[in-house]
C-alpha positions in Angstrom: -8.0 -13.5 0.1 -9.7 -10.4 0.8 -6.5 -8.6 1.8 -4.7 -9.9 -1.3 -7.8 -8.6 -3.5 -7.8 -5.1 -1.9 -4.0 -4.8 -2.4 -4.1 -5.7 -5.9 -7.2 -3.3 -6.4 -5.3 -0.6 -4.7 -2.1 -1.1 -6.9 -4.3 -1.1 -10.1 -6.2 2.1 -9.1 -2.8 3.8 -8.3 -1.5 2.8 -11.9 -4.8 4.1 -13.5 -4.4 7.4 -11.9 -0.7 7.6 -12.9 -1.5 6.8 -16.6 -4.5 9.1 -16.9 -2.5 12.1 -15.5 0.6 11.4 -17.5 1.1 12.8 -21.0 3.4 11.4 -23.7 4.0 11.6 -27.3 4.5 8.7 -29.8 6.3 9.1 -33.0 5.9 6.8 -35.8 7.6 6.3 -39.2 5.8 4.4 -42.0 7.5 3.4 -45.2 4.6 2.8 -47.5 1.9 0.8 -45.4 4.3 -0.8 -43.0 5.4 0.6 -39.7 9.2 0.9 -39.7 10.0 2.7 -36.4 8.1 3.7 -33.2 9.5 5.9 -30.6 8.1 7.2 -27.3 10.9 9.6 -26.0 12.5 10.8 -29.2 11.8 11.2 -32.9 11.4 8.0 -34.8 14.3 6.9 -36.9 13.8 7.1 -40.7 14.3 4.1 -43.0 16.8 6.0 -45.4 14.5 5.8 -48.3 13.5 9.4 -48.4 17.0 10.5 -49.0 17.4 11.7 -52.6 19.6 9.6 -54.7 22.5 11.3 -56.3 21.9 11.8 -60.0 24.4 10.3 -62.5 23.3 12.2 -65.5 23.2 16.0 -65.3 20.6 16.5 -68.0 18.2 13.8 -66.5 16.8 14.7 -62.9 14.0 12.5 -61.8 12.2 13.6 -58.6 9.8 11.4 -57.1 7.3 11.7 -54.2 8.6 10.0 -51.0 6.8 6.9 -50.0 7.6 7.5 -46.2 5.3 9.3 -43.9 5.5 10.5 -40.3 2.8 10.4 -37.8 2.8 11.7 -34.3 0.4 10.8 -31.5 0.1 13.1 -28.7 -1.8 12.2 -25.4 -2.3 15.3 -23.2 -2.4 15.0 -19.4 -5.7 15.1 -17.5 -5.6 18.2 -15.5 -8.9 17.7 -13.6 -7.1 15.9 -10.7 -5.2 19.0 -9.6 -6.8 20.2 -6.3 -6.1 23.7 -5.0 -5.4 23.9 -1.3 -5.3 27.6 -0.8 -9.1 27.7 -0.3 -9.8 25.6 2.7 -13.1 26.1 4.8 -13.0 26.5 8.5 -14.2 22.9 9.2 -11.4 21.7 6.9 -8.8 23.7 8.6 -10.0 22.4 12.1 -9.8 19.0 10.9 -6.3 19.3 9.6 -5.3 20.9 12.8 -6.7 18.4 15.1 -5.4 15.6 13.0 -1.9 16.9 13.0 -2.0 17.5 16.7 -3.2 14.0 17.6 -0.6 12.5 15.1 2.3 14.3 16.6 1.4 13.5 20.2 0.8 9.8 19.2 4.6 9.4 19.1 5.4 11.6 22.2 7.0 9.4 25.0 6.6 9.8 28.9 9.5 11.1 31.0 9.5 8.1 33.2 8.1 4.3 33.0 4.8 4.2 34.9 4.4 1.0 37.0 1.0 0.8 38.4 2.0 -2.2 40.6 5.0 -0.5 42.4 3.1 0.2 45.6 1.5 -3.1 45.9 3.3 -6.3 47.3 2.5 -9.7 46.2 0.3 -11.8 48.5 2.0 -13.9 51.2 2.0 -17.7 50.3 1.4 -20.0 53.2 2.8 -23.0 51.3 4.3 -23.2 47.9 1.8 -25.5 45.8 4.1 -26.3 43.1 6.8 -27.6 45.2 4.5 -29.4 47.6 3.0 -31.4 44.7 6.1 -31.3 42.6 4.5 -29.7 39.7 7.3 -28.1 37.6 6.7 -26.3 34.3 9.2 -27.4 31.5 
């Protein structure tokens, strides 16, 4: 249960960091008081009501104010998490160098297989107890 909790917590923290450092723009198109279109990646589509109607009579031209409005919500990215690695102290440089050296040597193999029991022979058996008592492992 503890491992599952740690994994869920780690994934949720990764999403929190990702969403706080990500910027996005949300376009909204309102017609009157109702939301008609919402778009995250492109401009919001209009409802077509703001287009001016062709006038039938040349003498009478009525222009009315459009009831449509456009709103844009911009969420800027948080730039506080960008760390500059060009200014490392001597202790930090020493730690990075020893970590990389030990990590690279961790996977380095030996030239030959080392067998510590190669020079030792097994003890001499005076009698074979398993055969004597007929004990067979199945």
